[in-house]
N, C-alpha and C positions, 0 to 999 in steps of 0.2 A: 714410194716403192714398197716400203715395208708393209703398209696397210693393204697393198694389192696381193701380197703373198699369202698362201694358205698352208696350213699344216695338216697332214694326213688327208690329202685330196683324194676323192673317189677315183678309182681306177689305178691309183698308185699305192694306197695303203689299205690293208685289210684289217678291220677292227674286229678281232676275234673275242668271243666271250671268255672270261676268266673267273672261275668260281674258286675263291681262296679256301673254301671249306674242303675242297677236294685236293688241295696241294699236299705234297708229301711232307713228312715230319721234319725233314732236313733240307737245306737249300740246294745242295749239289745236284740231286736228281732233277729238280725243277730247272736249274740253270742249264744242265745238259739238254733237257727237252727243249727249252726255249732257244738255245743256241742252234740245235739241229733244225728246228722249225724256221729260224731266221735264214739258215743256209738254204733250205729247201724252198723258201719263199723268194729267193734271189737277192737277199740283202747284200749289197757290195761290202766287201771287207768286214764281215761280222766279227772277225777276231781282233779288230782294232778297238782300243779303249782309251779313255782319258785316264791319266795317272796324275793325281794331285799329291804334292808333298809340301813340306815347310822346311825352310833352312834353319840354321842355328839361332837366328834372330826371330824366328816365327813368321817370316815373310812367305806367303804361299806362292806356289808355282804349279802349272799344269801343262801337260803335253799329251800327244797321242802316241801310244806305244802298242806293241803287238802282244797278245796273249800267247804264252808258250805252253800253258797247260792249266788244268783245274782238276784237283782230286781231293781226297779226304784231308790232305795236309795243307791245302790252300790253293790260291791262284798264283801263277808264276809269270814273271816277265824278266827281261835281262837288259843290262846296260854295262858300261864301263864304271868301275868303282870310282874312277877319277872324274867322271862327268858331273855336271851340275846336280842331276838327280841322285847320283851315287853319293856325292858329298852331303846332300840334304838328308838322305836316308841314314848315313853314318851318324849325323848329328841328331836327327829325330827319326828313329826307325818306326814310323807309323805313316800309313798312306791310305788313300781312297781311290777306288776305281769306278768308272762309269761306262757302261755299254749303252749305245743307243741304236736301236734297230727300227727306223721309221717305216719300213714296209709293213710292220706289224704293230706300230705305235707302242713299242715296248722299250723300257729301260731296265737295266739291272745296276744297282749300286752296291759296292762292297767296301767295307772299312775294317781296318785292323792293323796289328803290328806286323812289321816286315823283318825277315831275317835273310841273311846272305847264305847261299848254299856253299858247301866246301868247294875248293878249286876243282877237284876232279869232276864233280857234277856240273860245274859251270862250263868247263872245257868240253865235256861230253855234249852238253846242250848246244854249244856253238858248233861243234863239228857234225852234229846231226842236221844242221841247216844247209842252205845252199852255198855255192862258191861265192856268190855275191855277198851273202851275209858275212862270211869269213873275211872277204876282202874289205868290207866296210869296217869290221872290227879291227883288222890289222892296220887300217889307215890311222885309227886312234885319234888322240888329241880332242876327243869330243868335248864341245862347249868352250874350248879355248879360242882366243881371238885368231882370226885368219887374215893373213896379209893380202891375199889375192886369190882369185879363182884358179889362176895358173898354178899356184902352190898346191892347192887341193888336187888339181888334175894330176900333177906330177906324183904326189904322195899316193893317190888312189891307184894310178897305173902300176906303181911299184908293188902295192899291196895285192892287186889283182894277179900280177905275175907270181908273187910268192904263194898266193892261195892256190893257183893252178899247179904250181910246181910241188907244193907240199900241203895237201888237203888236211893234214894233221898238225899244221903249224900252231903252236900255242899262242895265246893272247892273255898274258897274266892278269890284266885288269878287267877282263870280261867276267861279269858276275851274274849268276842266276839268283834272282830275288823271289822270295815266297811270302805272300801276304796271307796270314792266317786270319780268316774273317771273324770279327766280333759281331757285325751286323751285315745282313744281306737283304736288300730291298728289291722287290719285283713290282714294276709299274706297268699297268696295262691301260692304255688310253681308251677313252670312251667318247663317242660323238656328242653326247649331251654334257660333256665335262664332268661326268661322274666317274672319274678315273679310279681304278682299283689299285691300292698300294698295300702290298703285303710285306711286312718286315719280319725277318728271322733274327732272333737275338740269342747269342751264345750265353749260357749260364753254367754254373758248376754242375748242373744235373743234365746238361745237354742243350737242345735248342728249344726255345719258346717262339711263338708266333703271335703277331698282332697286326691289326689294320691301322692305317694312318689316313687322316683326312687329306683329300687331294689339294 
């Protein structure tokens, strides 16, 4: 089955040219451009990304999370501070992100230290989202053991009722995290396997750029 599957099939993926010599001097404008192009090309859920962390013992973990923003201060995402990822970031505040947009055969990889935003910013981020997002946050206990689906249903229903009744309900453990990039890599796939990999590296003087072998 695996050998019968194709990556970047014609009619599904558009392999666009990418000239790294014309890339901007900093990574954020290129990320913004690529993100916009992924949305316009119909990439499902382009704002989802893999988040890799390591716990206090150095054991790695990865999951899919949602991008909450990207600006000059970094890439942001959110979770409960008490969740597995929250505990890992408290122990080792460094992480990696990976975006994959197969409709354009593109990846973006981001690595750097992570800081937690102050509580007012975290709460503002939560309350700017949907009622469902607030209900999920209020359900809480993320990553803890669950005794049954019925227990989850009961807790979730109570959280939905609270979220509808009080859209400004606080969730103290909800935390907005900001990854300040040290490296940002842009990968453009090529039909002949001559993939273009452009890596931005943060230095004391700003950003430098370099190509990587595919």
